[in-house]
PDB file of N, H, CA, C and O in Angstrom:
ATOM      1  N   MET A   1      18.500 -12.745 -47.014  1.00  0.00           N
ATOM      2  CA  MET A   1      17.412 -13.175 -46.165  1.00  0.00           C
ATOM      3  C   MET A   1      17.921 -13.527 -44.768  1.00  0.00           C
ATOM      4  O   MET A   1      17.321 -13.133 -43.768  1.00  0.00           O
ATOM      5  N   ASP A   2      19.018 -14.264 -44.703  1.00  0.00           N
ATOM      6  H   ASP A   2      19.505 -14.584 -45.516  1.00  0.00           H
ATOM      7  CA  ASP A   2      19.575 -14.638 -43.407  1.00  0.00           C
ATOM      8  C   ASP A   2      20.048 -13.414 -42.639  1.00  0.00           C
ATOM      9  O   ASP A   2      19.944 -13.359 -41.413  1.00  0.00           O
ATOM     10  N   ASP A   3      20.574 -12.425 -43.376  1.00  0.00           N
ATOM     11  H   ASP A   3      20.658 -12.470 -44.371  1.00  0.00           H
ATOM     12  CA  ASP A   3      21.028 -11.201 -42.702  1.00  0.00           C
ATOM     13  C   ASP A   3      19.853 -10.460 -42.066  1.00  0.00           C
ATOM     14  O   ASP A   3      19.968  -9.896 -40.978  1.00  0.00           O
ATOM     15  N   ASP A   4      18.730 -10.475 -42.764  1.00  0.00           N
ATOM     16  H   ASP A   4      18.636 -10.933 -43.648  1.00  0.00           H
ATOM     17  CA  ASP A   4      17.544  -9.815 -42.218  1.00  0.00           C
ATOM     18  C   ASP A   4      17.075 -10.510 -40.937  1.00  0.00           C
ATOM     19  O   ASP A   4      16.726  -9.857 -39.954  1.00  0.00           O
ATOM     20  N   LEU A   5      17.074 -11.833 -40.966  1.00  0.00           N
ATOM     21  H   LEU A   5      17.358 -12.363 -41.765  1.00  0.00           H
ATOM     22  CA  LEU A   5      16.660 -12.580 -39.784  1.00  0.00           C
ATOM     23  C   LEU A   5      17.635 -12.380 -38.630  1.00  0.00           C
ATOM     24  O   LEU A   5      17.219 -12.262 -37.477  1.00  0.00           O
ATOM     25  N   ASP A   6      18.926 -12.343 -38.932  1.00  0.00           N
ATOM     26  H   ASP A   6      19.264 -12.439 -39.868  1.00  0.00           H
ATOM     27  CA  ASP A   6      19.924 -12.117 -37.882  1.00  0.00           C
ATOM     28  C   ASP A   6      19.769 -10.732 -37.270  1.00  0.00           C
ATOM     29  O   ASP A   6      19.851 -10.573 -36.052  1.00  0.00           O
ATOM     30  N   SER A   7      19.546  -9.726 -38.118  1.00  0.00           N
ATOM     31  H   SER A   7      19.479  -9.854 -39.107  1.00  0.00           H
ATOM     32  CA  SER A   7      19.383  -8.366 -37.576  1.00  0.00           C
ATOM     33  C   SER A   7      18.108  -8.279 -36.739  1.00  0.00           C
ATOM     34  O   SER A   7      18.073  -7.592 -35.719  1.00  0.00           O
ATOM     35  N   LEU A   8      17.058  -8.983 -37.181  1.00  0.00           N
ATOM     36  H   LEU A   8      17.086  -9.541 -38.010  1.00  0.00           H
ATOM     37  CA  LEU A   8      15.821  -8.999 -36.402  1.00  0.00           C
ATOM     38  C   LEU A   8      16.025  -9.692 -35.054  1.00  0.00           C
ATOM     39  O   LEU A   8      15.489  -9.244 -34.041  1.00  0.00           O
ATOM     40  N   ARG A   9      16.797 -10.780 -35.037  1.00  0.00           N
ATOM     41  H   ARG A   9      17.232 -11.144 -35.861  1.00  0.00           H
ATOM     42  CA  ARG A   9      17.099 -11.461 -33.773  1.00  0.00           C
ATOM     43  C   ARG A   9      17.878 -10.545 -32.829  1.00  0.00           C
ATOM     44  O   ARG A   9      17.605 -10.507 -31.629  1.00  0.00           O
ATOM     45  N   GLU A  10      18.837  -9.814 -33.368  1.00  0.00           N
ATOM     46  H   GLU A  10      19.058  -9.844 -34.342  1.00  0.00           H
ATOM     47  CA  GLU A  10      19.631  -8.888 -32.548  1.00  0.00           C
ATOM     48  C   GLU A  10      18.751  -7.793 -31.959  1.00  0.00           C
ATOM     49  O   GLU A  10      18.884  -7.444 -30.786  1.00  0.00           O
ATOM     50  N   LYS A  11      17.850  -7.250 -32.780  1.00  0.00           N
ATOM     51  H   LYS A  11      17.742  -7.534 -33.733  1.00  0.00           H
ATOM     52  CA  LYS A  11      16.948  -6.203 -32.289  1.00  0.00           C
ATOM     53  C   LYS A  11      16.055  -6.749 -31.178  1.00  0.00           C
ATOM     54  O   LYS A  11      15.802  -6.069 -30.184  1.00  0.00           O
ATOM     55  N   THR A  12      15.582  -7.979 -31.356  1.00  0.00           N
ATOM     56  H   THR A  12      15.788  -8.531 -32.164  1.00  0.00           H
ATOM     57  CA  THR A  12      14.724  -8.589 -30.348  1.00  0.00           C
ATOM     58  C   THR A  12      15.475  -8.817 -29.040  1.00  0.00           C
ATOM     59  O   THR A  12      14.932  -8.590 -27.959  1.00  0.00           O
ATOM     60  N   LYS A  13      16.722  -9.265 -29.144  1.00  0.00           N
ATOM     61  H   LYS A  13      17.163  -9.449 -30.022  1.00  0.00           H
ATOM     62  CA  LYS A  13      17.542  -9.468 -27.939  1.00  0.00           C
ATOM     63  C   LYS A  13      17.754  -8.164 -27.198  1.00  0.00           C
ATOM     64  O   LYS A  13      17.636  -8.104 -25.974  1.00  0.00           O
ATOM     65  N   ARG A  14      18.073  -7.107 -27.958  1.00  0.00           N
ATOM     66  H   ARG A  14      18.170  -7.155 -28.952  1.00  0.00           H
ATOM     67  CA  ARG A  14      18.303  -5.803 -27.323  1.00  0.00           C
ATOM     68  C   ARG A  14      17.030  -5.287 -26.672  1.00  0.00           C
ATOM     69  O   ARG A  14      17.064  -4.771 -25.554  1.00  0.00           O
ATOM     70  N   ALA A  15      15.904  -5.425 -27.370  1.00  0.00           N
ATOM     71  H   ALA A  15      15.877  -5.844 -28.278  1.00  0.00           H
ATOM     72  CA  ALA A  15      14.635  -4.937 -26.822  1.00  0.00           C
ATOM     73  C   ALA A  15      14.255  -5.717 -25.573  1.00  0.00           C
ATOM     74  O   ALA A  15      13.769  -5.127 -24.608  1.00  0.00           O
ATOM     75  N   SER A  16      14.464  -7.017 -25.568  1.00  0.00           N
ATOM     76  H   SER A  16      14.859  -7.497 -26.352  1.00  0.00           H
ATOM     77  CA  SER A  16      14.100  -7.799 -24.386  1.00  0.00           C
ATOM     78  C   SER A  16      15.023  -7.491 -23.218  1.00  0.00           C
ATOM     79  O   SER A  16      14.581  -7.490 -22.069  1.00  0.00           O
ATOM     80  N   SER A  17      16.300  -7.229 -23.489  1.00  0.00           N
ATOM     81  H   SER A  17      16.659  -7.229 -24.423  1.00  0.00           H
ATOM     82  CA  SER A  17      17.207  -6.888 -22.390  1.00  0.00           C
ATOM     83  C   SER A  17      16.850  -5.529 -21.798  1.00  0.00           C
ATOM     84  O   SER A  17      16.953  -5.339 -20.586  1.00  0.00           O
ATOM     85  N   VAL A  18      16.433  -4.582 -22.636  1.00  0.00           N
ATOM     86  H   VAL A  18      16.349  -4.737 -23.621  1.00  0.00           H
ATOM     87  CA  VAL A  18      16.005  -3.282 -22.128  1.00  0.00           C
ATOM     88  C   VAL A  18      14.734  -3.455 -21.308  1.00  0.00           C
ATOM     89  O   VAL A  18      14.590  -2.846 -20.249  1.00  0.00           O
ATOM     90  N   TYR A  19      13.816  -4.279 -21.789  1.00  0.00           N
ATOM     91  H   TYR A  19      13.933  -4.774 -22.650  1.00  0.00           H
ATOM     92  CA  TYR A  19      12.573  -4.523 -21.057  1.00  0.00           C
ATOM     93  C   TYR A  19      12.861  -5.188 -19.710  1.00  0.00           C
ATOM     94  O   TYR A  19      12.254  -4.834 -18.700  1.00  0.00           O
ATOM     95  N   ASP A  20      13.780  -6.146 -19.697  1.00  0.00           N
ATOM     96  H   ASP A  20      14.273  -6.434 -20.518  1.00  0.00           H
ATOM     97  CA  ASP A  20      14.140  -6.807 -18.438  1.00  0.00           C
ATOM     98  C   ASP A  20      14.743  -5.823 -17.457  1.00  0.00           C
ATOM     99  O   ASP A  20      14.481  -5.911 -16.257  1.00  0.00           O
ATOM    100  N   ASP A  21      15.546  -4.886 -17.942  1.00  0.00           N
ATOM    101  H   ASP A  21      15.759  -4.815 -18.916  1.00  0.00           H
ATOM    102  CA  ASP A  21      16.130  -3.878 -17.066  1.00  0.00           C
ATOM    103  C   ASP A  21      15.058  -2.959 -16.502  1.00  0.00           C
ATOM    104  O   ASP A  21      15.145  -2.528 -15.352  1.00  0.00           O
ATOM    105  N   LEU A  22      14.049  -2.659 -17.309  1.00  0.00           N
ATOM    106  H   LEU A  22      13.978  -3.009 -18.243  1.00  0.00           H
ATOM    107  CA  LEU A  22      12.993  -1.766 -16.844  1.00  0.00           C
ATOM    108  C   LEU A  22      12.108  -2.432 -15.810  1.00  0.00           C
ATOM    109  O   LEU A  22      11.591  -1.764 -14.915  1.00  0.00           O
ATOM    110  N   GLU A  23      11.927  -3.735 -15.918  1.00  0.00           N
ATOM    111  H   GLU A  23      12.347  -4.278 -16.645  1.00  0.00           H
ATOM    112  CA  GLU A  23      11.082  -4.427 -14.944  1.00  0.00           C
ATOM    113  C   GLU A  23      11.650  -4.296 -13.555  1.00  0.00           C
ATOM    114  O   GLU A  23      10.957  -3.835 -12.648  1.00  0.00           O
ATOM    115  N   GLY A  24      12.886  -4.688 -13.365  1.00  0.00           N
ATOM    116  H   GLY A  24      13.448  -5.063 -14.102  1.00  0.00           H
ATOM    117  CA  GLY A  24      13.540  -4.556 -12.073  1.00  0.00           C
ATOM    118  C   GLY A  24      12.756  -5.224 -10.964  1.00  0.00           C
ATOM    119  O   GLY A  24      11.996  -6.163 -11.200  1.00  0.00           O
ATOM    120  N   GLU A  25      12.945  -4.737  -9.763  1.00  0.00           N
ATOM    121  H   GLU A  25      13.563  -3.974  -9.570  1.00  0.00           H
ATOM    122  CA  GLU A  25      12.226  -5.253  -8.610  1.00  0.00           C
ATOM    123  C   GLU A  25      10.981  -4.411  -8.396  1.00  0.00           C
ATOM    124  O   GLU A  25      11.011  -3.201  -8.619  1.00  0.00           O
ATOM    125  N   PRO A  26       9.893  -5.022  -7.970  1.00  0.00           N
ATOM    126  CA  PRO A  26       8.692  -4.236  -7.705  1.00  0.00           C
ATOM    127  C   PRO A  26       8.939  -3.280  -6.549  1.00  0.00           C
ATOM    128  O   PRO A  26       9.637  -3.597  -5.585  1.00  0.00           O
ATOM    129  N   GLU A  27       8.342  -2.099  -6.678  1.00  0.00           N
ATOM    130  H   GLU A  27       7.776  -1.842  -7.461  1.00  0.00           H
ATOM    131  CA  GLU A  27       8.526  -1.105  -5.627  1.00  0.00           C
ATOM    132  C   GLU A  27       7.746  -1.532  -4.391  1.00  0.00           C
ATOM    133  O   GLU A  27       6.631  -2.044  -4.489  1.00  0.00           O
ATOM    134  N   SER A  28       8.347  -1.317  -3.237  1.00  0.00           N
ATOM    135  H   SER A  28       9.253  -0.902  -3.158  1.00  0.00           H
ATOM    136  CA  SER A  28       7.662  -1.667  -1.998  1.00  0.00           C
ATOM    137  C   SER A  28       6.661  -0.572  -1.650  1.00  0.00           C
ATOM    138  O   SER A  28       6.833   0.588  -2.024  1.00  0.00           O
ATOM    139  N   GLN A  29       5.627  -0.955  -0.938  1.00  0.00           N
ATOM    140  H   GLN A  29       5.487  -1.897  -0.634  1.00  0.00           H
ATOM    141  CA  GLN A  29       4.618  -0.003  -0.528  1.00  0.00           C
ATOM    142  C   GLN A  29       5.170   0.817   0.626  1.00  0.00           C
ATOM    143  O   GLN A  29       5.952   0.323   1.437  1.00  0.00           O
ATOM    144  N   GLY A  30       4.764   2.041   0.686  1.00  0.00           N
ATOM    145  H   GLY A  30       4.129   2.442   0.026  1.00  0.00           H
ATOM    146  CA  GLY A  30       5.233   2.891   1.764  1.00  0.00           C
ATOM    147  C   GLY A  30       4.069   3.418   2.572  1.00  0.00           C
ATOM    148  O   GLY A  30       2.913   3.288   2.170  1.00  0.00           O
ATOM    149  N   GLY A  31       4.368   4.002   3.690  1.00  0.00           N
ATOM    150  H   GLY A  31       5.307   4.108   4.016  1.00  0.00           H
ATOM    151  CA  GLY A  31       3.358   4.647   4.509  1.00  0.00           C
ATOM    152  C   GLY A  31       2.432   3.674   5.206  1.00  0.00           C
ATOM    153  O   GLY A  31       2.855   2.636   5.714  1.00  0.00           O
ATOM    154  N   LEU A  32       1.149   4.036   5.218  1.00  0.00           N
ATOM    155  H   LEU A  32       0.805   4.879   4.805  1.00  0.00           H
ATOM    156  CA  LEU A  32       0.161   3.249   5.950  1.00  0.00           C
ATOM    157  C   LEU A  32      -0.066   1.882   5.326  1.00  0.00           C
ATOM    158  O   LEU A  32      -0.331   0.911   6.035  1.00  0.00           O
ATOM    159  N   ALA A  33       0.034   1.799   4.011  1.00  0.00           N
ATOM    160  H   ALA A  33       0.249   2.588   3.435  1.00  0.00           H
ATOM    161  CA  ALA A  33      -0.199   0.509   3.347  1.00  0.00           C
ATOM    162  C   ALA A  33       0.826  -0.523   3.807  1.00  0.00           C
ATOM    163  O   ALA A  33       0.478  -1.683   4.025  1.00  0.00           O
ATOM    164  N   ALA A  34       2.065  -0.123   3.955  1.00  0.00           N
ATOM    165  H   ALA A  34       2.348   0.820   3.778  1.00  0.00           H
ATOM    166  CA  ALA A  34       3.094  -1.054   4.411  1.00  0.00           C
ATOM    167  C   ALA A  34       2.889  -1.415   5.878  1.00  0.00           C
ATOM    168  O   ALA A  34       3.107  -2.561   6.272  1.00  0.00           O
ATOM    169  N   THR A  35       2.476  -0.451   6.679  1.00  0.00           N
ATOM    170  H   THR A  35       2.299   0.480   6.358  1.00  0.00           H
ATOM    171  CA  THR A  35       2.283  -0.695   8.103  1.00  0.00           C
ATOM    172  C   THR A  35       1.113  -1.643   8.354  1.00  0.00           C
ATOM    173  O   THR A  35       1.251  -2.626   9.082  1.00  0.00           O
ATOM    174  N   PHE A  36      -0.023  -1.351   7.756  1.00  0.00           N
ATOM    175  H   PHE A  36      -0.135  -0.552   7.165  1.00  0.00           H
ATOM    176  CA  PHE A  36      -1.210  -2.175   7.998  1.00  0.00           C
ATOM    177  C   PHE A  36      -1.176  -3.463   7.187  1.00  0.00           C
ATOM    178  O   PHE A  36      -1.850  -4.428   7.546  1.00  0.00           O
ATOM    179  N   GLY A  37      -0.420  -3.498   6.118  1.00  0.00           N
ATOM    180  H   GLY A  37       0.127  -2.714   5.826  1.00  0.00           H
ATOM    181  CA  GLY A  37      -0.329  -4.710   5.315  1.00  0.00           C
ATOM    182  C   GLY A  37       0.405  -5.830   6.017  1.00  0.00           C
ATOM    183  O   GLY A  37       0.215  -7.002   5.691  1.00  0.00           O
ATOM    184  N   SER A  38       1.241  -5.482   6.978  1.00  0.00           N
ATOM    185  H   SER A  38       1.395  -4.530   7.243  1.00  0.00           H
ATOM    186  CA  SER A  38       1.993  -6.511   7.690  1.00  0.00           C
ATOM    187  C   SER A  38       1.188  -7.142   8.828  1.00  0.00           C
ATOM    188  O   SER A  38       1.604  -8.160   9.380  1.00  0.00           O
ATOM    189  N   PHE A  39       0.040  -6.552   9.187  1.00  0.00           N
ATOM    190  H   PHE A  39      -0.298  -5.725   8.738  1.00  0.00           H
ATOM    191  CA  PHE A  39      -0.795  -7.100  10.251  1.00  0.00           C
ATOM    192  C   PHE A  39      -1.686  -8.209   9.708  1.00  0.00           C
ATOM    193  O   PHE A  39      -2.047  -8.216   8.531  1.00  0.00           O
ATOM    194  N   SER A  40      -2.031  -9.135  10.575  1.00  0.00           N
ATOM    195  H   SER A  40      -1.738  -9.129  11.532  1.00  0.00           H
ATOM    196  CA  SER A  40      -2.997 -10.164  10.193  1.00  0.00           C
ATOM    197  C   SER A  40      -4.397  -9.536  10.234  1.00  0.00           C
ATOM    198  O   SER A  40      -4.574  -8.474  10.830  1.00  0.00           O
ATOM    199  N   PRO A  41      -5.383 -10.173   9.615  1.00  0.00           N
ATOM    200  CA  PRO A  41      -6.734  -9.587   9.621  1.00  0.00           C
ATOM    201  C   PRO A  41      -7.308  -9.376  11.017  1.00  0.00           C
ATOM    202  O   PRO A  41      -7.981  -8.373  11.254  1.00  0.00           O
ATOM    203  N   ILE A  42      -7.060 -10.289  11.941  1.00  0.00           N
ATOM    204  H   ILE A  42      -6.513 -11.104  11.749  1.00  0.00           H
ATOM    205  CA  ILE A  42      -7.606 -10.121  13.296  1.00  0.00           C
ATOM    206  C   ILE A  42      -6.928  -8.948  14.000  1.00  0.00           C
ATOM    207  O   ILE A  42      -7.571  -8.233  14.769  1.00  0.00           O
ATOM    208  N   GLN A  43      -5.641  -8.745  13.745  1.00  0.00           N
ATOM    209  H   GLN A  43      -5.119  -9.326  13.120  1.00  0.00           H
ATOM    210  CA  GLN A  43      -4.943  -7.601  14.346  1.00  0.00           C
ATOM    211  C   GLN A  43      -5.488  -6.286  13.797  1.00  0.00           C
ATOM    212  O   GLN A  43      -5.630  -5.311  14.534  1.00  0.00           O
ATOM    213  N   ARG A  44      -5.793  -6.263  12.496  1.00  0.00           N
ATOM    214  H   ARG A  44      -5.677  -7.056  11.897  1.00  0.00           H
ATOM    215  CA  ARG A  44      -6.372  -5.051  11.909  1.00  0.00           C
ATOM    216  C   ARG A  44      -7.754  -4.778  12.486  1.00  0.00           C
ATOM    217  O   ARG A  44      -8.104  -3.625  12.741  1.00  0.00           O
ATOM    218  N   LEU A  45      -8.550  -5.839  12.695  1.00  0.00           N
ATOM    219  H   LEU A  45      -8.267  -6.775  12.487  1.00  0.00           H
ATOM    220  CA  LEU A  45      -9.882  -5.677  13.276  1.00  0.00           C
ATOM    221  C   LEU A  45      -9.793  -5.103  14.689  1.00  0.00           C
ATOM    222  O   LEU A  45     -10.532  -4.183  15.038  1.00  0.00           O
ATOM    223  N   ILE A  46      -8.900  -5.640  15.487  1.00  0.00           N
ATOM    224  H   ILE A  46      -8.299  -6.387  15.204  1.00  0.00           H
ATOM    225  CA  ILE A  46      -8.727  -5.146  16.859  1.00  0.00           C
ATOM    226  C   ILE A  46      -8.247  -3.702  16.854  1.00  0.00           C
ATOM    227  O   ILE A  46      -8.714  -2.886  17.648  1.00  0.00           O
ATOM    228  N   LEU A  47      -7.326  -3.390  15.971  1.00  0.00           N
ATOM    229  H   LEU A  47      -6.947  -4.053  15.326  1.00  0.00           H
ATOM    230  CA  LEU A  47      -6.818  -2.015  15.883  1.00  0.00           C
ATOM    231  C   LEU A  47      -7.919  -1.038  15.486  1.00  0.00           C
ATOM    232  O   LEU A  47      -8.011   0.053  16.049  1.00  0.00           O
ATOM    233  N   ILE A  48      -8.747  -1.418  14.531  1.00  0.00           N
ATOM    234  H   ILE A  48      -8.673  -2.304  14.074  1.00  0.00           H
ATOM    235  CA  ILE A  48      -9.849  -0.539  14.108  1.00  0.00           C
ATOM    236  C   ILE A  48     -10.868  -0.395  15.240  1.00  0.00           C
ATOM    237  O   ILE A  48     -11.397   0.695  15.461  1.00  0.00           O
ATOM    238  N   PHE A  49     -11.145  -1.486  15.956  1.00  0.00           N
ATOM    239  H   PHE A  49     -10.715  -2.371  15.777  1.00  0.00           H
ATOM    240  CA  PHE A  49     -12.073  -1.421  17.084  1.00  0.00           C
ATOM    241  C   PHE A  49     -11.557  -0.479  18.171  1.00  0.00           C
ATOM    242  O   PHE A  49     -12.319   0.322  18.712  1.00  0.00           O
ATOM    243  N   LEU A  50     -10.282  -0.572  18.487  1.00  0.00           N
ATOM    244  H   LEU A  50      -9.663  -1.223  18.048  1.00  0.00           H
ATOM    245  CA  LEU A  50      -9.700   0.320  19.495  1.00  0.00           C
ATOM    246  C   LEU A  50      -9.712   1.776  19.027  1.00  0.00           C
ATOM    247  O   LEU A  50      -9.935   2.688  19.823  1.00  0.00           O
ATOM    248  N   LEU A  51      -9.477   1.982  17.761  1.00  0.00           N
ATOM    249  H   LEU A  51      -9.296   1.241  17.114  1.00  0.00           H
ATOM    250  CA  LEU A  51      -9.534   3.339  17.211  1.00  0.00           C
ATOM    251  C   LEU A  51     -10.960   3.886  17.309  1.00  0.00           C
ATOM    252  O   LEU A  51     -11.161   5.051  17.654  1.00  0.00           O
ATOM    253  N   PHE A  52     -11.944   3.039  17.004  1.00  0.00           N
ATOM    254  H   PHE A  52     -11.781   2.093  16.724  1.00  0.00           H
ATOM    255  CA  PHE A  52     -13.339   3.441  17.117  1.00  0.00           C
ATOM    256  C   PHE A  52     -13.681   3.819  18.562  1.00  0.00           C
ATOM    257  O   PHE A  52     -14.340   4.832  18.793  1.00  0.00           O
ATOM    258  N   LEU A  53     -13.240   3.015  19.536  1.00  0.00           N
ATOM    259  H   LEU A  53     -12.705   2.191  19.348  1.00  0.00           H
ATOM    260  CA  LEU A  53     -13.496   3.337  20.943  1.00  0.00           C
ATOM    261  C   LEU A  53     -12.818   4.640  21.353  1.00  0.00           C
ATOM    262  O   LEU A  53     -13.374   5.423  22.124  1.00  0.00           O
ATOM    263  N   ASN A  54     -11.628   4.861  20.838  1.00  0.00           N
ATOM    264  H   ASN A  54     -11.176   4.225  20.212  1.00  0.00           H
ATOM    265  CA  ASN A  54     -10.901   6.097  21.149  1.00  0.00           C
ATOM    266  C   ASN A  54     -11.654   7.310  20.622  1.00  0.00           C
ATOM    267  O   ASN A  54     -11.768   8.317  21.320  1.00  0.00           O
ATOM    268  N   ILE A  55     -12.162   7.227  19.411  1.00  0.00           N
ATOM    269  H   ILE A  55     -12.069   6.409  18.844  1.00  0.00           H
ATOM    270  CA  ILE A  55     -12.913   8.340  18.824  1.00  0.00           C
ATOM    271  C   ILE A  55     -14.203   8.568  19.609  1.00  0.00           C
ATOM    272  O   ILE A  55     -14.591   9.712  19.846  1.00  0.00           O
ATOM    273  N   GLY A  56     -14.874   7.474  20.016  1.00  0.00           N
ATOM    274  H   GLY A  56     -14.559   6.545  19.823  1.00  0.00           H
ATOM    275  CA  GLY A  56     -16.099   7.605  20.815  1.00  0.00           C
ATOM    276  C   GLY A  56     -15.842   8.262  22.157  1.00  0.00           C
ATOM    277  O   GLY A  56     -16.617   9.118  22.584  1.00  0.00           O
ATOM    278  N   ALA A  57     -14.772   7.878  22.824  1.00  0.00           N
ATOM    279  H   ALA A  57     -14.142   7.183  22.477  1.00  0.00           H
ATOM    280  CA  ALA A  57     -14.428   8.482  24.115  1.00  0.00           C
ATOM    281  C   ALA A  57     -14.087   9.960  23.945  1.00  0.00           C
ATOM    282  O   ALA A  57     -14.464  10.784  24.778  1.00  0.00           O
ATOM    283  N   PHE A  58     -13.398  10.288  22.904  1.00  0.00           N
ATOM    284  H   PHE A  58     -13.091   9.618  22.227  1.00  0.00           H
ATOM    285  CA  PHE A  58     -13.048  11.688  22.635  1.00  0.00           C
ATOM    286  C   PHE A  58     -14.310  12.509  22.361  1.00  0.00           C
ATOM    287  O   PHE A  58     -14.434  13.637  22.839  1.00  0.00           O
ATOM    288  N   ALA A  59     -15.240  11.946  21.597  1.00  0.00           N
ATOM    289  H   ALA A  59     -15.139  11.030  21.209  1.00  0.00           H
ATOM    290  CA  ALA A  59     -16.490  12.647  21.291  1.00  0.00           C
ATOM    291  C   ALA A  59     -17.308  12.867  22.560  1.00  0.00           C
ATOM    292  O   ALA A  59     -17.879  13.941  22.750  1.00  0.00           O
ATOM    293  N   CYS A  60     -17.370  11.859  23.429  1.00  0.00           N
ATOM    294  H   CYS A  60     -16.907  10.987  23.275  1.00  0.00           H
ATOM    295  CA  CYS A  60     -18.097  12.017  24.693  1.00  0.00           C
ATOM    296  C   CYS A  60     -17.455  13.084  25.570  1.00  0.00           C
ATOM    297  O   CYS A  60     -18.160  13.869  26.204  1.00  0.00           O
ATOM    298  N   ALA A  61     -16.145  13.122  25.611  1.00  0.00           N
ATOM    299  H   ALA A  61     -15.573  12.484  25.095  1.00  0.00           H
ATOM    300  CA  ALA A  61     -15.451  14.149  26.401  1.00  0.00           C
ATOM    301  C   ALA A  61     -15.761  15.544  25.870  1.00  0.00           C
ATOM    302  O   ALA A  61     -15.963  16.474  26.652  1.00  0.00           O
ATOM    303  N   ILE A  62     -15.799  15.695  24.564  1.00  0.00           N
ATOM    304  H   ILE A  62     -15.634  14.940  23.929  1.00  0.00           H
ATOM    305  CA  ILE A  62     -16.130  17.004  23.973  1.00  0.00           C
ATOM    306  C   ILE A  62     -17.565  17.401  24.328  1.00  0.00           C
ATOM    307  O   ILE A  62     -17.831  18.566  24.625  1.00  0.00           O
ATOM    308  N   LEU A  63     -18.493  16.430  24.298  1.00  0.00           N
ATOM    309  H   LEU A  63     -18.276  15.484  24.057  1.00  0.00           H
ATOM    310  CA  LEU A  63     -19.885  16.730  24.639  1.00  0.00           C
ATOM    311  C   LEU A  63     -20.026  17.120  26.105  1.00  0.00           C
ATOM    312  O   LEU A  63     -20.820  18.001  26.433  1.00  0.00           O
ATOM    313  N   VAL A  64     -19.269  16.479  26.988  1.00  0.00           N
ATOM    314  H   VAL A  64     -18.624  15.763  26.721  1.00  0.00           H
ATOM    315  CA  VAL A  64     -19.309  16.832  28.419  1.00  0.00           C
ATOM    316  C   VAL A  64     -18.746  18.232  28.617  1.00  0.00           C
ATOM    317  O   VAL A  64     -19.318  19.033  29.357  1.00  0.00           O
ATOM    318  N   ILE A  65     -17.637  18.529  27.965  1.00  0.00           N
ATOM    319  H   ILE A  65     -17.172  17.879  27.364  1.00  0.00           H
ATOM    320  CA  ILE A  65     -17.017  19.846  28.091  1.00  0.00           C
ATOM    321  C   ILE A  65     -17.937  20.944  27.558  1.00  0.00           C
ATOM    322  O   ILE A  65     -18.026  22.030  28.132  1.00  0.00           O
ATOM    323  N   ALA A  66     -18.614  20.646  26.461  1.00  0.00           N
ATOM    324  H   ALA A  66     -18.542  19.764  25.995  1.00  0.00           H
ATOM    325  CA  ALA A  66     -19.523  21.635  25.859  1.00  0.00           C
ATOM    326  C   ALA A  66     -20.806  21.797  26.651  1.00  0.00           C
ATOM    327  O   ALA A  66     -21.549  22.750  26.419  1.00  0.00           O
ATOM    328  N   GLY A  67     -21.087  20.893  27.581  1.00  0.00           N
ATOM    329  H   GLY A  67     -20.483  20.118  27.769  1.00  0.00           H
ATOM    330  CA  GLY A  67     -22.274  21.005  28.399  1.00  0.00           C
ATOM    331  C   GLY A  67     -23.504  20.370  27.774  1.00  0.00           C
ATOM    332  O   GLY A  67     -24.613  20.551  28.275  1.00  0.00           O
ATOM    333  N   VAL A  68     -23.328  19.635  26.698  1.00  0.00           N
ATOM    334  H   VAL A  68     -22.427  19.487  26.291  1.00  0.00           H
ATOM    335  CA  VAL A  68     -24.466  18.968  26.062  1.00  0.00           C
ATOM    336  C   VAL A  68     -24.900  17.784  26.909  1.00  0.00           C
ATOM    337  O   VAL A  68     -26.094  17.500  27.014  1.00  0.00           O
ATOM    338  N   ILE A  69     -23.950  17.095  27.509  1.00  0.00           N
ATOM    339  H   ILE A  69     -22.981  17.325  27.424  1.00  0.00           H
ATOM    340  CA  ILE A  69     -24.236  15.972  28.379  1.00  0.00           C
ATOM    341  C   ILE A  69     -23.887  16.400  29.805  1.00  0.00           C
ATOM    342  O   ILE A  69     -22.773  16.851  30.073  1.00  0.00           O
ATOM    343  N   ALA A  70     -24.852  16.254  30.713  1.00  0.00           N
ATOM    344  H   ALA A  70     -25.757  15.889  30.495  1.00  0.00           H
ATOM    345  CA  ALA A  70     -24.597  16.625  32.108  1.00  0.00           C
ATOM    346  C   ALA A  70     -23.993  15.426  32.839  1.00  0.00           C
ATOM    347  O   ALA A  70     -24.404  14.284  32.635  1.00  0.00           O
ATOM    348  N   THR A  71     -23.018  15.708  33.688  1.00  0.00           N
ATOM    349  H   THR A  71     -22.684  16.635  33.854  1.00  0.00           H
ATOM    350  CA  THR A  71     -22.380  14.624  34.443  1.00  0.00           C
ATOM    351  C   THR A  71     -23.074  14.388  35.755  1.00  0.00           C
ATOM    352  O   THR A  71     -22.670  13.512  36.519  1.00  0.00           O
TER     353      THR A  71
END
């Protein structure tokens, strides 16, 4: 009986050590998530607002070039 319990304890130790090795360090985010994740919420809001203005200005320029809007 004691041998069975000892072997079970050994198996549990080995399994937990393998599990601990698999956990490791969490993977860091890459790409845009890492870039925008480091900004504060107000910085993200300002960045999105500036991007929106940039897209609007580009759209207006395309409309002027196409002749839809007269200057």
